[in-house]
C-alpha positions as CSV (number, residue, x, y, z in Angstrom):
1,M,102.1,-30.4,157.5
2,P,99.3,-28.3,159.3
3,M,100.2,-24.8,160.3
4,E,99.9,-25.7,164.0
5,E,103.2,-27.6,163.6
6,L,105.0,-24.6,162.3
7,G,105.3,-22.8,165.6
8,C,108.4,-21.9,167.6
9,S,110.9,-24.7,167.8
10,S,114.6,-25.1,168.1
11,G,117.2,-27.6,167.0
12,W,120.7,-28.1,165.7
13,G,121.7,-27.6,162.1
14,E,124.2,-29.6,160.1
15,Q,127.1,-27.4,161.2
16,G,126.3,-28.0,164.9
17,K,124.9,-24.6,165.4
18,R,121.7,-24.0,167.2
19,E,118.8,-22.9,165.0
20,D,115.8,-21.1,166.4
21,R,112.7,-21.1,164.2
22,R,110.4,-18.2,164.5
23,L,106.7,-18.5,165.1
24,A,104.7,-18.9,161.9
25,G,103.1,-15.6,160.9
26,V,105.4,-13.6,163.2
27,C,108.1,-12.0,161.0
28,G,109.7,-8.6,160.9
29,L,109.8,-6.5,157.7
30,A,112.8,-4.5,156.4
31,N,112.3,-0.8,156.0
32,S,113.2,0.2,152.4
33,G,113.1,4.0,153.0
34,N,110.3,5.4,155.1
35,S,108.2,2.3,154.4
36,C,107.1,1.8,158.1
37,Y,103.6,2.8,157.1
38,M,103.5,-0.2,154.7
39,N,105.1,-2.6,157.1
40,A,102.6,-1.8,159.8
41,V,99.6,-2.3,157.5
42,L,101.1,-5.6,156.2
43,Q,101.5,-7.0,159.7
44,C,97.8,-6.4,160.3
45,L,97.0,-8.3,157.1
46,F,99.3,-11.1,158.1
47,S,97.2,-11.5,161.3
48,T,93.9,-11.5,159.4
49,V,93.6,-15.3,159.6
50,P,90.6,-15.8,157.2
51,L,92.4,-13.7,154.5
52,V,95.6,-15.7,154.9
53,E,93.9,-19.0,154.8
54,H,91.9,-18.1,151.7
55,L,94.9,-16.8,149.7
56,L,97.1,-19.7,150.7
57,S,94.6,-22.5,150.4
58,S,95.5,-25.2,147.9
59,H,92.6,-24.6,145.6
60,K,93.6,-20.9,145.3
61,R,97.2,-21.5,144.1
62,S,96.3,-20.2,140.7
63,Q,96.2,-16.7,142.3
64,R,100.0,-16.8,142.3
65,N,99.9,-15.6,138.7
66,S,97.5,-12.7,139.4
67,P,99.3,-9.3,139.4
68,V,98.1,-8.3,142.9
69,A,97.0,-11.5,144.6
70,G,100.2,-13.2,143.5
71,V,102.3,-10.7,145.4
72,F,100.2,-11.2,148.5
73,V,100.5,-15.0,148.2
74,H,104.3,-14.9,147.8
75,L,104.7,-12.7,150.9
76,F,102.1,-14.6,152.9
77,Q,104.0,-17.8,152.1
78,E,107.3,-16.4,153.2
79,V,105.8,-15.1,156.5
80,W,103.5,-18.0,157.3
81,Q,105.3,-21.0,155.6
82,G,108.9,-19.9,155.5
83,Q,111.5,-22.1,157.0
84,G,114.6,-21.5,159.1
85,G,115.4,-18.9,161.8
86,T,115.2,-15.7,159.7
87,S,113.5,-13.2,161.9
88,F,112.6,-10.7,159.2
89,T,112.2,-10.5,155.4
90,S,112.3,-7.8,152.8
91,P,108.9,-7.0,151.2
92,G,110.5,-5.7,148.0
93,E,107.9,-7.2,145.7
94,M,105.1,-5.6,147.7
95,R,106.9,-2.2,147.8
96,A,107.1,-2.3,144.0
97,L,103.4,-3.2,143.7
98,V,102.4,-0.3,146.0
99,S,104.5,2.1,144.0
100,S,102.8,1.0,140.8
101,L,99.2,1.3,142.2
102,H,99.2,5.0,142.7
103,P,101.7,7.9,142.1
104,Q,101.3,9.0,145.7
105,F,103.2,5.9,146.8
106,N,105.9,5.9,144.1
107,N,108.5,7.7,146.3
108,Q,110.4,7.2,149.6
109,S,108.3,9.7,151.5
110,Q,106.2,8.6,154.5
111,Q,102.5,8.1,153.5
112,D,99.3,7.6,155.4
113,A,98.8,4.0,156.6
114,Q,95.0,4.2,156.4
115,E,95.1,5.3,152.8
116,L,97.5,2.5,151.9
117,L,95.3,-0.1,153.6
118,L,92.3,1.1,151.6
119,L,94.4,1.1,148.4
120,L,95.6,-2.5,149.0
121,L,92.1,-3.9,149.8
122,N,90.6,-2.3,146.7
123,A,93.5,-3.5,144.5
124,L,93.2,-7.1,145.8
125,H,89.5,-7.1,145.3
126,D,89.7,-5.9,141.7
127,D,92.4,-8.5,140.9
128,L,90.4,-11.3,142.4
129,K,87.2,-10.1,140.7
130,N,88.9,-10.0,137.3
131,K,90.3,-13.5,137.9
132,G,86.8,-14.9,138.3
133,E,86.5,-15.1,142.0
134,R,83.2,-13.3,142.2
135,R,79.7,-13.7,143.5
136,Q,76.8,-11.5,142.6
137,T,75.4,-9.4,145.4
138,G,72.9,-6.6,145.7
139,S,73.3,-3.3,143.7
140,S,73.6,-0.9,146.7
141,Q,75.9,2.0,146.3
142,R,79.4,1.0,147.4
143,L,81.6,3.6,149.1
144,C,84.4,3.5,151.7
145,L,85.2,5.2,154.9
146,G,81.7,6.2,155.9
147,R,80.3,9.7,156.4
148,K,82.3,12.8,155.7
149,S,85.3,10.8,154.4
150,L,84.3,8.9,151.3
151,S,86.3,7.6,148.4
152,S,85.9,5.1,145.6
153,A,85.7,1.4,146.4
154,P,85.0,-1.9,144.7
155,A,82.3,-1.8,142.0
156,A,78.9,-2.8,143.3
157,G,77.6,-6.2,142.4
158,D,80.8,-8.2,142.8
159,S,81.9,-10.1,145.8
160,T,85.4,-11.5,146.7
161,V,87.0,-12.5,149.9
162,V,87.9,-8.9,150.5
163,T,84.2,-7.7,150.4
164,R,83.0,-10.8,152.3
165,L,85.4,-10.0,155.2
166,F,85.7,-6.2,155.3
167,E,82.5,-4.9,153.8
168,G,79.7,-3.5,156.0
169,Q,76.8,-1.2,155.1
170,L,75.7,2.1,156.6
171,S,72.1,3.4,156.5
172,Y,71.2,7.1,156.2
173,Q,67.8,8.4,157.2
174,M,67.4,12.0,155.9
175,L,64.7,14.5,157.0
176,C,64.0,17.7,155.1
177,L,63.9,20.5,157.7
178,R,61.4,22.5,155.6
179,C,58.7,19.9,154.7
180,D,59.6,16.9,157.0
181,G,59.9,14.7,153.9
182,H,61.9,11.5,154.5
183,S,64.4,9.8,152.2
184,H,66.8,6.9,152.7
185,S,70.1,5.7,151.2
186,N,72.7,3.0,151.9
187,Q,76.5,3.2,151.6
188,V,78.9,0.2,151.7
189,F,82.1,0.8,153.6
190,T,85.4,-1.1,154.3
191,I,86.9,1.4,156.8
192,L,85.1,3.7,159.2
193,S,86.9,6.9,159.9
194,L,86.0,8.0,163.4
195,P,86.3,11.6,164.7
196,I,88.0,12.1,168.1
197,P,86.4,14.5,170.6
198,L,88.3,17.8,170.4
199,D,90.1,19.3,173.4
200,S,89.9,16.0,175.2
201,Y,92.9,14.4,177.0
202,K,91.2,11.0,177.2
203,C,88.1,9.4,175.6
204,S,86.8,5.9,174.8
205,L,86.3,4.2,171.5
206,Q,82.6,4.2,172.2
207,D,82.8,8.0,172.5
208,C,84.3,8.1,169.0
209,L,81.6,5.8,167.6
210,S,78.9,7.8,169.2
211,L,80.3,11.0,167.7
212,F,80.3,9.3,164.2
213,F,76.8,8.0,164.5
214,Q,75.2,11.1,166.1
215,Q,72.5,13.0,164.2
216,S,73.9,15.8,162.0
217,T,72.5,18.7,160.0
218,L,73.6,19.4,156.4
219,T,73.4,23.1,155.6
220,C,74.8,25.6,153.1
221,G,76.9,23.8,150.4
222,D,76.1,20.4,152.0
223,Q,72.3,20.7,151.6
224,K,70.5,17.6,150.1
225,L,67.9,17.6,147.3
226,C,64.5,17.1,148.9
227,P,62.2,14.8,146.7
228,E,59.1,16.6,148.0
229,C,60.3,20.2,147.7
230,G,62.3,19.6,144.5
231,V,65.1,21.8,145.6
232,K,68.1,21.5,148.0
233,R,67.1,22.0,151.7
234,D,68.8,21.9,155.1
235,T,68.6,18.2,156.0
236,A,68.9,16.2,159.3
237,V,70.8,13.0,158.8
238,L,70.6,10.0,161.2
239,T,73.4,7.4,160.5
240,S,73.2,3.8,161.6
241,M,74.8,0.5,160.7
242,A,72.6,-1.7,158.5
243,K,75.1,-4.5,158.1
244,P,78.1,-5.1,160.4
245,P,81.2,-6.5,158.7
246,E,83.1,-9.6,159.6
247,I,86.3,-7.5,160.0
248,L,85.7,-4.1,161.5
249,V,88.4,-1.6,160.6
250,L,88.3,1.6,162.6
251,H,90.4,4.6,161.6
252,L,90.9,7.3,164.2
253,K,91.1,10.7,162.6
254,R,94.2,12.0,164.4
255,F,95.4,14.1,161.5
256,G,93.4,17.3,160.7
257,C,93.4,21.1,160.5
258,H,92.7,23.6,163.3
259,G,92.1,26.7,161.3
260,S,95.0,26.9,158.8
261,E,97.2,24.8,161.0
262,K,97.7,21.1,160.5
263,R,97.9,19.1,163.7
264,K,97.8,15.7,165.2
265,L,95.4,14.8,168.0
266,R,97.3,12.9,170.7
267,T,94.2,12.0,172.7
268,N,94.3,8.8,174.7
269,V,91.6,6.6,173.2
270,L,90.6,3.7,175.5
271,F,89.6,0.6,173.7
272,S,88.7,-2.9,174.7
273,L,90.4,-6.2,173.7
274,D,87.1,-7.9,173.4
275,S,83.3,-7.2,173.7
276,L,83.3,-4.1,171.5
277,D,79.5,-3.9,171.1
278,L,77.9,-2.3,168.0
279,T,74.3,-2.9,169.1
280,P,73.6,0.8,170.0
281,F,74.5,1.8,166.4
282,L,72.5,-0.8,164.5
283,S,69.6,0.1,162.3
284,R,67.5,-2.7,163.8
285,P,68.1,-5.3,166.5
286,S,70.0,-8.3,165.3
287,A,70.2,-11.8,166.5
288,N,73.7,-12.1,164.9
289,H,76.8,-11.7,167.0
290,T,77.8,-8.0,167.0
291,S,80.5,-8.1,169.7
292,Y,84.0,-7.8,168.3
293,S,87.5,-8.8,169.5
294,L,90.6,-6.8,168.8
295,Y,93.4,-8.5,166.9
296,A,95.6,-5.8,165.4
297,V,96.5,-2.1,165.9
298,V,98.5,0.3,163.8
299,N,100.2,3.0,166.0
300,H,101.6,6.3,164.9
301,T,104.1,8.1,167.0
302,G,105.7,11.5,166.5
303,D,104.6,14.4,164.4
304,L,102.9,14.6,161.0
305,D,106.0,14.9,158.9
306,M,108.5,13.0,161.1
307,G,106.3,10.3,162.5
308,H,106.7,6.5,162.7
309,Y,104.3,3.6,162.3
310,T,104.4,0.3,164.2
311,A,101.9,-2.5,164.7
312,L,100.6,-4.6,167.6
313,C,99.1,-8.0,166.4
314,H,97.7,-11.0,168.1
315,S,99.0,-14.5,167.2
316,T,96.5,-17.3,167.2
317,L,99.3,-19.8,167.5
318,S,100.8,-18.5,170.7
319,S,97.7,-16.6,172.0
320,S,100.1,-13.7,172.6
321,W,100.5,-10.2,171.3
322,H,103.6,-9.0,169.4
323,H,105.0,-5.6,168.7
324,F,106.3,-5.0,165.2
325,D,108.7,-2.1,164.6
326,D,110.0,-2.9,161.1
327,T,112.6,-5.7,161.6
328,T,112.3,-5.7,165.4
329,V,109.7,-8.0,166.8
330,S,109.0,-8.5,170.5
331,E,106.4,-10.2,172.5
332,V,104.1,-7.9,174.5
333,V,103.7,-9.0,178.1
334,D,101.2,-6.5,179.2
335,F,99.0,-5.1,176.5
336,L,97.6,-1.6,177.2
337,V,94.1,-1.0,176.0
338,Q,94.6,2.8,175.9
339,S,97.1,4.5,173.7
340,P,97.7,8.1,172.5
341,N,99.3,6.5,169.4
342,A,96.5,4.1,168.2
343,Y,95.6,5.0,164.6
344,I,93.9,2.0,163.1
345,L,92.1,-0.7,165.0
346,L,91.1,-4.1,163.5
347,Y,88.3,-6.1,165.2
348,S,87.0,-9.5,164.3
349,R,83.3,-10.5,164.8
350,Q,84.2,-14.2,165.0
351,P,87.2,-15.4,167.0
352,F,90.1,-16.6,164.8
353,H,90.9,-20.2,165.0
354,R,94.4,-21.7,164.6
355,P,95.2,-21.7,160.9
356,T,95.4,-25.0,159.1
357,I,97.3,-24.1,156.0
358,P,99.4,-27.0,154.6
359,Q,103.1,-26.5,154.3
360,I,104.4,-25.9,150.8
């Protein structure tokens, strides 16, 4: 049965009671103790149609036995292929996996949704790579999160569905301010962490992107080694995007320090549902499509210590948006494209089609 036939429907059960079947891919998640950060991230992954199709495709069923991919497959099956009128499920297997991946997540404290998303993508990539789903690529240095916020990522030279969907490449042109010597480097990313203009009540997503890609100067402890001078020098750095990813994940840096005080930026960031254009930030003009459409948002409300995560996701089956607050799911009638709570934005370069995953 194709996935299109698994949408909303209603009927009568054997006991004569009315049974309402939820829309495939739209399912609440139980909170198992401050796990809203995980639930919000998972809802965004449920809405990433190419990832869902890949993991649930018939020729990938062997992934069920993989330590990480298997957990994703089981949960994706329950959300996308589950039967009956159950409006939510408990992601207990995924919670156990998250707890085992890093000590930071092995407790019932609220954690950072962006850090969890990066952890899950890296873990899924490593698992698929080790199971033989790989394709050799170039040997460019592979890092995540972009400038000023870098962490380890999948090892260079291996390609899986994770890297093919989420991986892009940044280009750095560096100029020595003493001898004008030039150098160049590339960094592969899966998430771009964007600064938000300080002391601003309202800004646009383009403002955040422009701030990220603006020319910067590295001085003092951040100086770079100049190949011509042979010593570290003050360096001007121009950042651009050499390769746009298929799925663009943008993390708004709302949490930071103001002196010794930790604070959250509540700036209204205006963002578009479609036509997010990366052309001004490309290393070179591209004939490829570089206009993106929004399909998922992670919101964070409240303060740093007592905050709460929810998600807004677009359904390709109903062409509507839904709000996910743990077990509570509601259709969004009027989607606002500005929010003081937006924390992670997921854009797709290609419009998602209606999934065609066979029923189990």
